[in-house]
C-alpha positions, -999 to 999 in steps of 0.1 A, spaced: -467 102 -851 -487 128 -832 -490 127 -796 -526 131 -783 -537 133 -747 -569 138 -734 -557 140 -701 -531 168 -709 -560 188 -726 -585 184 -698 -562 194 -670 -564 233 -682 -601 231 -670 -604 258 -642 -568 267 -642 -552 301 -640 -537 311 -672 -502 307 -673 -494 334 -702 -513 362 -679 -506 389 -707 -517 425 -705 -552 416 -720 -558 386 -696 -589 381 -686 -580 365 -652 -610 338 -656 -600 305 -648 -635 294 -666 -621 303 -699 -588 285 -697 -579 260 -722 -547 243 -734 -532 266 -760 -512 244 -788 -483 258 -801 -483 274 -834 -448 261 -845 -438 233 -869 -411 218 -846 -439 208 -822 -461 193 -847 -479 220 -862 -489 214 -899 -515 225 -922 -548 217 -907 -529 202 -875 -525 212 -840 -493 208 -825 -488 178 -802 -507 181 -768 -475 179 -749 -467 214 -767 -488 242 -753 -495 263 -720 -526 269 -699 -541 302 -715 -574 323 -711 -593 331 -738 -583 366 -742 -545 354 -742 -553 321 -764 -566 350 -791 -536 369 -785 -513 343 -791 -531 327 -819 -529 362 -836 -492 364 -835 -493 396 -809 -469 379 -781 -433 381 -776 -415 347 -776 -406 351 -738 -440 355 -728 -449 319 -745 -417 305 -732 -428 319 -696 -464 302 -702 -449 268 -713 -428 267 -679 -456 277 -659 -477 249 -670 -454 225 -667 -447 234 -634 -485 235 -625 -489 201 -644 -461 187 -619 -476 204 -589 -512 186 -596 -497 155 -603 -510 155 -644 -472 150 -652 -450 128 -627 -415 124 -628 
């Protein structure tokens, strides 16, 4: 069963990019929720990963990630920063 959450996806709107690669455009107006491209996260043929598996990324970092031009530690850092931001803003609660 796929996990979908419009609330998690829309929480990226206006947020700072959490990947901040060397190509980051630094424009929060282009930030979206970037789904992971891994099968373990629910990614499949013509199927996005679960909505809980991703990070906030600007359009430039999103493109870099989707074309496979980032190192694994950068994705992990972006995921961590996104979870922290979601906790800080109350999108996620413990």
